[in-house]
Backbone bond lengths (Angstrom), bond angles and torsions (degrees), N, CA, C in turn:
res aa  C-N    CA-C-N  psi(-1)  N-CA   C-N-CA  omega(-1)  CA-C   N-CA-C  phi
1 X - - - 1.526 - - 1.472 106.90 -
2 X 1.357 121.04 127.31 1.434 124.56 170.84 1.497 112.52 -74.10
3 X 1.387 117.32 179.05 1.351 119.53 173.50 1.614 112.97 -62.59
4 X 1.242 116.21 126.52 1.526 119.54 179.67 1.417 112.46 -133.49
5 X 1.352 117.06 160.63 1.530 118.16 173.56 1.494 108.20 -145.92
6 X 1.327 114.00 159.85 1.421 122.42 -178.24 1.513 109.15 -146.64
7 X 1.322 117.30 119.03 1.464 123.31 175.63 1.536 107.27 -75.98
8 X 1.272 119.31 110.74 1.432 124.60 178.84 1.537 113.62 -80.42
9 X 1.330 115.44 -32.05 1.483 119.98 178.84 1.536 106.69 -163.15
10 X 1.312 117.59 141.55 1.461 118.38 179.14 1.573 107.60 -150.57
11 X 1.336 115.95 125.16 1.489 119.96 178.68 1.523 110.69 149.88
12 X 1.293 115.38 179.86 1.493 117.62 -173.72 1.556 113.67 -72.04
13 X 1.330 114.78 -4.54 1.531 117.49 -179.91 1.557 109.45 -101.40
14 X 1.358 118.04 0.51 1.407 117.64 -179.97 1.536 113.28 147.91
15 X 1.368 116.35 137.97 1.409 122.69 -174.43 1.528 108.54 -134.06
16 X 1.362 115.03 143.69 1.459 123.25 178.08 1.472 111.56 -166.15
17 X 1.313 117.26 134.60 1.508 121.38 -178.93 1.499 107.64 -136.14
18 X 1.344 115.11 128.92 1.473 124.80 175.49 1.503 110.06 -96.06
19 X 1.366 116.57 128.64 1.420 120.74 177.84 1.546 104.11 -125.92
20 X 1.348 114.08 133.62 1.488 119.23 -175.91 1.550 108.42 -135.50
21 X 1.253 117.25 141.15 1.474 129.67 168.48 1.489 109.48 -119.86
22 X 1.372 115.52 175.02 1.470 113.77 179.33 1.589 117.89 -56.00
23 X 1.327 113.47 -24.55 1.499 118.32 -178.64 1.461 117.45 -124.21
24 X 1.352 121.12 5.42 1.438 121.18 -173.36 1.570 108.71 -146.26
25 X 1.279 114.18 142.16 1.466 120.63 176.76 1.542 109.12 -131.13
26 X 1.375 120.17 111.93 1.475 122.01 179.53 1.567 108.95 -121.82
27 X 1.313 112.16 148.36 1.452 122.38 175.56 1.565 107.48 -107.09
28 X 1.364 112.73 125.75 1.493 116.04 -178.60 1.600 103.52 -105.32
29 X 1.312 114.55 109.79 1.512 125.47 179.68 1.507 108.75 76.90
30 X 1.253 116.78 150.11 1.492 127.64 178.18 1.472 110.13 -140.18
31 X 1.315 116.73 71.48 1.431 120.72 -170.60 1.551 116.38 -95.83
32 X 1.402 113.70 1.84 1.452 119.99 174.03 1.508 108.77 -102.00
33 X 1.326 123.84 172.43 1.426 125.54 172.54 1.604 110.88 -57.68
34 X 1.270 116.94 153.98 1.482 117.54 177.11 1.398 112.64 -55.70
35 X 1.378 118.58 -39.39 1.439 123.97 -177.57 1.484 112.03 -65.58
36 X 1.336 115.98 -43.09 1.498 118.00 -177.33 1.517 110.37 -71.55
37 X 1.329 114.33 -39.02 1.538 113.75 174.83 1.506 113.96 -60.70
38 X 1.317 114.46 -38.02 1.447 118.66 175.36 1.428 114.21 -62.77
39 X 1.351 117.64 -37.47 1.487 120.71 179.10 1.542 111.51 -68.16
40 X 1.382 114.91 -39.17 1.468 115.99 -179.22 1.528 111.05 -74.38
41 X 1.326 115.81 -31.92 1.479 118.93 175.54 1.473 110.20 -63.29
42 X 1.363 118.17 -40.59 1.470 120.94 -173.68 1.482 110.51 -63.27
43 X 1.310 121.24 -16.13 1.452 127.41 178.32 1.564 111.38 -99.94
44 X 1.310 114.29 1.33 1.458 118.61 -179.57 1.535 114.72 -108.09
45 X 1.316 116.78 -165.79 1.458 119.86 -178.37 1.547 115.34 -74.29
46 X 1.377 114.11 -10.45 1.520 118.08 -178.42 1.437 108.15 -152.19
47 X 1.424 114.29 128.02 1.442 121.44 175.71 1.546 108.95 -77.92
48 X 1.284 117.07 165.49 1.488 119.81 -175.89 1.578 113.66 -60.10
49 X 1.340 112.82 -28.14 1.454 118.83 -178.26 1.535 110.93 -76.60
50 X 1.282 119.01 -5.82 1.449 125.40 -177.21 1.589 111.81 -108.13
51 X 1.297 117.38 -0.18 1.441 121.08 -178.22 1.513 112.45 -72.50
52 X 1.276 116.02 138.49 1.507 122.65 -179.91 1.568 109.86 -89.39
53 X 1.348 115.93 -30.47 1.428 114.74 -175.35 1.501 106.97 -166.69
54 X 1.357 116.88 162.01 1.432 123.62 173.97 1.533 108.55 -123.69
55 X 1.265 115.39 126.54 1.520 117.97 177.25 1.492 107.87 -107.77
56 X 1.401 114.27 142.08 1.452 122.14 179.45 1.480 109.87 -117.89
57 X 1.341 115.48 131.28 1.430 119.57 -177.36 1.532 112.69 -84.30
58 X 1.380 114.73 -41.15 1.469 119.98 176.15 1.580 106.52 -163.43
59 X 1.324 114.21 177.30 1.438 117.85 -164.49 1.559 114.41 -93.93
60 X 1.265 120.70 7.76 1.432 122.46 178.07 1.555 113.61 -63.13
61 X 1.243 116.51 146.70 1.466 119.47 -172.18 1.549 112.51 -59.93
62 X 1.238 117.94 -35.26 1.470 120.02 -177.23 1.506 110.56 -72.31
63 X 1.379 118.91 0.38 1.427 121.65 175.33 1.551 113.63 -124.04
64 X 1.300 120.40 -3.89 1.358 124.39 -175.28 1.514 116.80 -127.55
65 X 1.344 115.92 -12.75 1.441 122.68 -165.18 1.588 113.84 -48.19
66 X 1.347 119.15 -39.06 1.429 119.80 -176.50 1.536 111.35 -106.72
67 X 1.318 118.78 12.43 1.408 119.54 -175.07 1.553 116.41 -69.90
68 X 1.367 112.80 -39.18 1.482 115.82 173.83 1.496 112.90 -62.14
69 X 1.282 114.99 -52.15 1.503 118.25 -178.76 1.554 112.74 -56.59
70 X 1.291 118.31 -45.02 1.467 119.45 177.23 1.559 112.85 -62.45
71 X 1.303 113.08 -44.21 1.491 114.28 -174.80 1.592 109.82 -68.14
72 X 1.297 116.26 -35.63 1.434 118.68 177.41 1.574 114.95 -71.29
73 X 1.357 113.40 -46.85 1.403 118.47 -176.47 1.536 111.15 -66.07
74 X 1.258 118.48 -40.70 1.480 122.11 -172.36 1.560 111.17 -112.31
75 X 1.263 118.50 12.42 1.518 123.82 -177.59 1.582 110.94 42.83
76 X 1.329 114.64 55.17 1.424 121.26 178.62 1.554 111.91 -96.45
77 X 1.291 119.00 124.56 1.474 122.29 175.50 1.519 111.52 -61.72
78 X 1.315 116.74 138.57 1.436 121.15 179.47 1.513 110.01 -113.50
79 X 1.303 115.89 121.85 1.445 124.66 -179.06 1.588 108.42 -99.13
80 X 1.321 117.03 125.67 1.446 119.88 -177.01 1.580 107.55 -162.83
81 X 1.340 116.00 158.94 1.472 121.05 178.70 1.519 106.70 -70.07
82 X 1.324 114.49 161.31 1.480 122.11 -179.08 1.452 108.56 -64.60
83 X 1.422 113.25 -41.44 1.491 115.19 -177.04 1.554 110.99 -65.47
84 X 1.367 118.83 -39.77 1.430 119.77 173.18 1.478 114.07 -61.21
85 X 1.255 116.25 -44.70 1.509 120.45 177.93 1.518 110.11 -54.81
86 X 1.326 118.37 -47.91 1.493 122.73 178.86 1.387 111.10 -59.92
87 X 1.357 121.58 -34.59 1.455 125.02 -170.31 1.561 116.19 -98.31
88 X 1.339 113.66 2.89 1.518 118.65 179.21 1.552 108.36 -52.69
89 X 1.257 116.07 138.59 1.495 119.00 176.74 1.538 109.83 -70.84
90 X 1.316 117.43 150.92 1.478 118.13 -176.03 1.618 115.78 -63.77
91 X 1.431 108.60 -23.19 1.484 111.13 178.72 1.529 116.00 -63.27
92 X 1.359 117.06 -19.04 1.412 121.92 178.05 1.539 111.38 -63.09
93 X 1.379 113.97 -31.98 1.464 114.68 -179.41 1.474 111.37 76.58
94 X 1.413 115.20 -171.29 1.455 122.47 -175.96 1.592 107.11 -71.23
95 X 1.332 112.37 141.77 1.481 118.81 171.21 1.514 107.23 -108.12
96 X 1.299 117.83 128.67 1.478 122.29 -173.49 1.449 115.23 -61.44
97 X 1.387 118.53 -35.27 1.507 121.99 -174.97 1.456 106.75 -155.07
98 X 1.319 117.99 110.41 1.524 123.37 175.99 1.550 109.08 -100.86
99 X 1.316 109.49 144.92 1.493 119.60 179.42 1.474 107.33 -131.26
100 X 1.385 117.86 86.19 1.457 117.71 -177.04 1.572 112.48 -69.35
101 X 1.352 114.89 143.78 1.486 118.36 178.16 1.522 108.40 -127.36
102 X 1.353 114.21 162.98 1.483 119.71 178.34 1.521 106.39 -103.60
103 X 1.446 116.22 126.21 1.416 117.32 176.63 1.537 112.19 -53.38
104 X 1.352 117.91 133.88 1.469 122.05 -177.38 1.491 112.67 95.04
105 X 1.344 121.13 -15.51 1.449 125.42 177.08 1.492 111.95 -98.04
106 X 1.351 117.45 117.08 1.456 118.62 179.91 1.566 110.34 -73.34
107 X 1.327 110.14 156.78 1.493 113.58 172.64 1.516 105.31 -150.35
108 X 1.346 117.74 169.98 1.404 125.61 -172.60 1.490 114.66 -118.64
109 X 1.352 118.66 128.22 1.443 125.01 169.21 1.497 110.41 -118.23
110 X 1.384 118.19 113.59 1.464 117.60 -173.58 1.503 112.03 57.26
111 X 1.380 114.86 -124.69 1.399 122.68 -176.77 1.495 110.37 -102.74
112 X 1.340 118.65 23.73 1.487 121.70 -178.34 1.548 102.83 -120.56
113 X 1.397 110.88 139.73 1.455 120.94 173.68 1.596 103.19 -107.50
114 X 1.339 113.99 127.42 1.463 116.42 -175.53 1.581 107.23 -124.83
115 X 1.335 114.66 135.07 1.401 124.39 176.55 1.405 112.80 -123.52
116 X 1.269 118.29 108.67 1.500 122.54 178.02 1.587 107.51 -86.44
117 X 1.315 114.05 144.79 1.459 116.22 -176.85 1.543 106.89 -143.58
118 X 1.395 115.70 143.97 1.457 121.62 -179.24 1.519 113.22 -59.48
119 X 1.316 112.34 142.09 1.451 121.43 175.12 1.576 108.78 -129.43
120 X 1.344 117.17 167.35 1.432 121.33 -178.17 1.588 108.76 -100.01
121 X 1.329 118.73 102.38 1.406 124.00 179.99 1.505 109.22 -153.64
122 X 1.339 115.92 154.57 1.506 118.00 -174.09 1.549 111.53 -83.27
123 X 1.343 114.63 64.28 1.434 124.84 174.30 1.497 108.24 -134.33
124 X 1.350 116.43 169.96 1.526 118.67 -173.12 1.557 113.72 -63.52
125 X 1.340 115.63 -48.80 1.439 118.70 179.65 1.548 111.51 -152.54
126 X 1.316 114.82 67.50 1.471 122.04 -169.33 1.592 108.73 -74.10
127 X 1.325 115.63 151.03 1.476 120.78 179.16 1.474 109.12 -142.47
128 X 1.331 114.60 154.50 1.461 127.04 159.45 1.475 109.94 -97.87
129 X 1.336 118.12 171.65 1.464 121.94 -177.88 1.536 112.78 -135.19
130 X 1.326 114.38 139.73 1.419 119.22 160.60 1.486 111.42 -109.44
131 X 1.311 119.51 128.96 1.463 125.10 -175.99 1.466 107.03 -119.62
132 X 1.383 118.65 127.51 1.462 125.58 -171.27 1.461 109.16 -124.63
133 X 1.335 118.48 134.48 1.442 125.70 166.78 1.440 111.34 -129.19
134 X 1.417 120.67 113.16 1.407 126.64 -173.48 1.549 105.56 50.30
135 X 1.298 121.52 -119.40 1.450 118.31 -170.76 1.558 111.53 -100.79
136 X 1.294 119.29 10.98 1.392 124.89 -176.73 1.551 111.36 -100.79
137 X 1.328 119.68 137.21 1.454 120.32 -174.73 1.512 112.45 -135.90
138 X 1.317 118.40 128.35 1.414 125.66 -178.43 1.524 109.21 -114.38
139 X 1.296 119.38 128.98 1.472 121.93 174.62 1.542 113.82 -109.75
140 X 1.269 114.18 139.78 1.578 120.15 -175.43 1.455 105.43 -132.06
141 X 1.366 115.60 124.82 1.453 122.08 179.18 1.490 107.93 -156.51
142 X 1.323 116.46 96.61 1.522 120.79 -169.50 1.459 118.78 -112.45
143 X 1.312 117.40 -12.87 1.514 120.59 179.76 1.542 108.51 -135.47
144 X 1.259 117.79 97.59 1.409 120.60 176.32 1.468 114.84 -156.12
145 X 1.282 122.04 144.61 1.410 123.76 -172.59 1.531 110.46 -89.02
146 X 1.332 115.22 -24.06 1.502 115.74 178.22 1.543 105.18 -150.25
147 X 1.291 115.00 146.83 1.464 123.74 175.06 1.526 108.33 -85.84
148 X 1.284 117.23 91.52 1.504 121.12 -178.28 1.510 110.09 -68.78
149 X 1.327 117.45 168.82 1.469 120.65 176.48 1.484 109.93 -62.37
150 X 1.384 116.86 -34.74 1.495 119.60 177.67 1.529 108.33 -60.88
151 X 1.296 117.59 -46.21 1.577 119.38 -177.28 1.594 104.11 -57.20
152 X 1.375 113.46 -53.44 1.482 113.69 -176.55 1.431 116.43 -55.75
153 X 1.377 114.18 -40.88 1.467 119.75 174.27 1.471 118.89 -54.98
154 X 1.488 112.64 -47.64 1.362 121.78 -174.65 1.542 108.76 -69.28
155 X 1.371 120.62 -34.48 1.391 121.91 -175.24 1.470 114.52 -87.94
156 X 1.342 119.18 1.52 1.461 123.01 176.64 1.453 110.01 -61.89
157 X 1.396 116.73 137.89 1.462 120.66 174.03 1.502 116.14 82.94
158 X 1.328 116.88 8.87 1.462 119.18 178.35 1.506 115.02 -73.62
159 X 1.353 116.00 138.47 1.476 118.42 174.75 1.495 114.14 -86.39
160 X 1.293 115.42 -18.50 1.396 123.67 172.69 1.523 113.20 -142.30
161 X 1.366 115.49 142.93 1.524 120.11 179.91 1.476 110.88 -130.10
162 X 1.326 117.19 140.03 1.398 125.80 161.13 1.504 112.04 -114.75
163 X 1.338 115.83 107.76 1.478 118.15 -172.14 1.481 108.88 -127.31
164 X 1.309 113.80 156.82 1.506 122.51 -178.36 1.458 112.31 -75.44
165 X 1.315 117.36 140.22 1.459 121.13 166.15 1.622 103.12 -144.13
166 X 1.329 112.33 81.14 1.493 119.18 -166.97 1.489 114.01 -73.84
167 X 1.344 119.25 -47.27 1.414 122.42 -166.17 1.565 113.36 -149.11
168 X 1.310 111.06 156.67 1.440 120.75 171.01 1.525 107.73 -92.95
169 X 1.347 123.21 121.94 1.460 119.54 -176.34 1.493 117.56 -51.31
170 X 1.296 117.25 -45.34 1.427 122.70 178.63 1.542 115.65 -57.93
171 X 1.369 114.52 -44.39 1.488 120.23 178.04 1.443 111.97 -69.51
172 X 1.352 116.90 -33.52 1.477 118.49 175.30 1.506 111.49 -66.55
173 X 1.278 119.67 -47.20 1.414 124.04 -173.58 1.606 110.14 -69.01
174 X 1.312 115.21 -33.00 1.473 119.58 179.06 1.495 115.72 -98.30
175 X 1.293 115.27 8.63 1.439 119.36 -175.31 1.494 112.19 -95.72
176 X 1.401 114.91 -174.86 1.457 122.33 -164.95 1.578 113.61 -78.89
177 X 1.344 118.21 -13.73 1.445 120.59 -172.92 1.479 108.56 -61.04
178 X 1.422 117.50 153.13 1.501 120.72 174.68 1.487 108.02 -71.30
179 X 1.267 121.78 154.92 1.472 126.99 -175.07 1.485 111.19 -53.98
180 X 1.399 120.16 -49.00 1.414 121.16 -175.93 1.570 111.59 -55.36
181 X 1.304 115.57 -40.34 1.470 122.28 -179.90 1.548 111.12 -67.68
182 X 1.351 114.81 -39.32 1.479 116.03 176.74 1.526 109.05 -66.62
183 X 1.339 118.74 -37.99 1.472 117.97 176.29 1.514 114.61 -61.78
184 X 1.385 111.54 -36.58 1.516 116.71 177.87 1.435 110.48 -61.18
185 X 1.380 118.95 -51.76 1.405 126.16 -178.66 1.512 112.57 -53.33
186 X 1.400 114.76 -44.32 1.402 120.64 -172.86 1.570 110.49 -79.41
187 X 1.249 118.20 -11.54 1.456 122.08 -168.95 1.594 111.15 -76.37
188 X 1.343 116.05 173.66 1.399 119.38 176.49 1.536 113.81 -69.21
189 X 1.315 117.05 -10.68 1.403 121.84 176.16 1.574 113.68 -109.30
190 X 1.318 112.40 18.05 1.451 119.93 -173.15 1.551 110.81 -101.17
191 X 1.408 112.59 -119.53 1.379 121.53 -174.52 1.517 113.34 -137.35
192 X 1.236 119.02 150.29 1.531 123.59 -179.56 1.514 106.18 -78.60
193 X 1.331 111.21 142.49 1.520 120.28 171.93 1.518 108.81 -88.38
194 X 1.332 113.22 170.82 1.481 116.62 -179.32 1.543 112.45 -57.40
195 X 1.311 115.64 -43.91 1.529 117.00 177.62 1.503 112.19 -67.45
196 X 1.340 118.86 -31.44 1.476 117.83 -178.64 1.566 104.44 -69.62
197 X 1.280 118.49 -37.54 1.485 121.17 179.95 1.549 112.27 -64.28
198 X 1.304 114.44 -42.26 1.497 118.48 177.93 1.492 109.71 -66.13
199 X 1.306 119.51 -37.90 1.487 122.24 -179.48 1.566 108.02 -67.81
200 X 1.278 118.55 -34.30 1.441 121.34 176.84 1.518 110.35 -66.42
201 X 1.309 115.25 -45.69 1.459 118.15 178.49 1.526 113.08 -61.56
202 X 1.280 117.42 -34.17 1.443 120.16 177.89 1.503 112.52 -63.30
203 X 1.376 114.85 -33.30 1.504 120.82 176.05 1.523 110.26 -70.97
204 X 1.284 116.68 -29.68 1.437 120.85 -169.39 1.591 115.00 -98.97
205 X 1.315 113.56 -6.20 1.549 117.55 -176.23 1.526 110.61 -60.12
206 X 1.264 117.94 139.44 1.377 124.36 169.42 1.548 110.15 -154.21
207 X 1.314 121.61 170.36 1.452 119.13 -167.13 1.615 113.95 -72.08
208 X 1.313 112.02 -13.97 1.475 112.95 -179.28 1.558 111.76 -106.11
209 X 1.256 116.11 8.53 1.508 118.88 170.09 1.558 109.02 -66.68
210 X 1.397 115.03 122.99 1.450 117.38 -173.18 1.555 113.85 -116.68
211 X 1.298 118.84 -23.49 1.451 121.54 -173.32 1.506 112.90 -149.50
212 X 1.290 115.96 135.06 1.563 121.02 174.28 1.551 105.50 -133.77
213 X 1.324 108.83 132.01 1.475 118.48 171.68 1.432 108.81 -122.13
214 X 1.399 112.56 126.09 1.434 119.85 -180.00 1.568 111.69 -89.85
215 X 1.339 116.36 130.64 1.430 117.93 -166.29 1.591 110.04 -125.67
216 X 1.287 116.52 165.69 1.443 127.02 173.86 1.539 113.46 59.19
217 X 1.354 117.05 42.91 1.397 120.48 175.72 1.489 111.58 -73.34
218 X 1.252 118.18 130.13 1.433 124.58 178.41 1.575 110.29 -71.17
219 X 1.372 115.30 130.71 1.463 118.63 178.69 1.534 110.75 -71.76
220 X 1.385 116.92 -20.78 1.453 121.47 -175.16 1.478 109.79 -97.75
221 X 1.318 117.35 -42.51 1.462 121.92 -166.99 1.517 110.89 -103.63
222 X 1.306 120.80 6.42 1.489 121.30 -179.30 1.544 106.96 -142.21
223 X 1.335 111.60 172.01 1.495 119.07 175.50 1.527 100.99 -150.76
224 X 1.384 116.11 130.64 1.488 118.04 178.12 1.517 115.31 -54.28
225 X 1.403 114.97 -29.02 1.482 116.50 179.10 1.467 109.12 -65.56
226 X 1.303 125.81 -35.25 1.413 127.65 -177.41 1.549 106.25 -65.92
227 X 1.405 115.33 -45.36 1.451 115.11 -178.80 1.570 112.54 -67.92
228 X 1.336 116.12 -31.72 1.477 121.11 178.51 1.524 108.36 -62.48
229 X 1.336 117.04 -39.19 1.486 118.17 175.50 1.429 115.57 -58.27
230 X 1.355 116.81 -40.20 1.484 122.33 179.36 1.567 108.75 -68.93
231 X 1.297 116.94 -37.73 1.464 118.95 -179.94 1.516 112.31 -71.18
232 X 1.283 116.37 -34.95 1.497 118.92 178.77 1.537 109.26 -62.55
233 X 1.335 117.81 -32.89 1.456 119.15 -178.27 1.561 108.24 -66.20
234 X 1.425 116.18 -34.23 1.377 118.21 179.47 1.578 109.15 -77.82
235 X 1.250 118.92 -40.69 1.481 121.05 174.54 1.489 120.61 -62.07
236 X 1.302 111.76 -12.63 1.574 116.55 172.71 1.477 110.78 -75.98
237 X 1.282 119.86 -12.48 1.416 125.05 177.13 1.540 112.63 -91.21
238 X 1.341 118.54 133.63 1.460 118.01 -174.14 1.502 116.23 -53.79
239 X 1.375 116.81 -39.76 1.435 121.97 -173.01 1.552 115.40 -70.60
240 X 1.410 113.83 -6.65 1.501 118.53 -175.94 1.509 106.40 -108.71
241 X 1.381 119.87 -4.81 1.452 116.33 -171.13 1.500 118.01 -76.56
242 X 1.262 120.47 -14.91 1.437 124.37 178.09 1.529 112.59 -95.35
243 X 1.290 116.13 12.70 1.435 118.66 -175.23 1.558 108.89 -105.35
244 X 1.272 115.13 129.59 1.525 119.71 178.26 1.548 110.40 -80.11
245 X 1.360 114.63 122.98 1.469 119.83 177.51 1.542 107.74 -107.78
246 X 1.254 114.98 142.89 1.517 120.59 176.06 1.520 111.27 -148.64
247 X 1.274 119.19 146.02 1.445 127.01 179.81 1.595 103.42 -103.87
248 X 1.331 116.68 125.40 1.470 117.75 174.24 1.505 110.51 -76.71
249 X 1.324 117.51 158.23 1.416 121.22 -179.14 1.566 113.29 -121.01
250 X 1.280 114.39 159.19 1.501 118.76 178.21 1.530 111.08 -81.58
251 X 1.247 123.72 -42.71 1.449 123.55 -164.33 1.522 113.43 -101.33
252 X 1.348 118.64 -0.74 1.424 120.63 174.94 1.587 110.20 -158.87
253 X 1.343 115.57 153.63 1.453 117.13 -179.25 1.516 108.77 -74.62
254 X 1.283 112.77 152.65 1.535 120.38 172.04 1.558 108.66 -91.30
255 X 1.283 116.54 172.00 1.408 118.95 -177.55 1.530 111.10 -68.05
256 X 1.378 116.40 151.28 1.462 118.38 177.01 1.563 109.52 -69.78
257 X 1.295 112.43 149.77 1.442 121.70 177.18 1.562 112.96 -115.18
258 X 1.369 117.08 120.14 1.497 117.24 175.81 1.569 109.60 -95.28
259 X 1.289 113.23 134.16 1.453 120.21 179.45 1.539 108.92 -96.80
260 X 1.283 118.36 138.73 1.490 120.17 -177.48 1.586 109.51 -72.91
């Protein structure tokens, strides 16, 4: 089995991504209830009892809700930054085994090399991840207000990408959210828009990029059809036509993606 990934859930109500290699199975974020994550994992390539580790990107509830339950029930080590560990909400409860990391410093879990890197988001010490197996590289960056030069540098050369496309600017500005929340979402510590996400992809394109999954779409401030229009503009260009595009969902897992 090559390196593969499956977005189990993505959105403001909960986020979780399964990444598998021939010898290792990790879960990135656990933003659903422990029971619901277990249900979705049971339909995937790895049940909860087969996970080697849980990685946490930041402490917001939609990324950590089920992390304590999973770690205790299945004795799963939890890898997270020290800032995130200190900021975990009390609802998470006790974590059986924590493994703090430093953003920017790579570490190894099984046959996977993992590099966390700082991102711009309104959390204590949020990170994105690059996950490598042999010569294959997956980049994951789902909550960020701006794609900094560091983000672009870290995500260079990825064969697969999971990137945020949170909102359509017009829908956000004309939508029901209170103005302070709209400002937060649009800020440098908020979330990327559809066009921001497309601009990031243009910076990251290379001939061996094979799969892109758009994540964290707002159910209020976005519409998959708006994102599809943006993607079709890319797909009209020859160099983008061999790339698999997918939009992650909130209420069900999308199909697993294998990277060559």
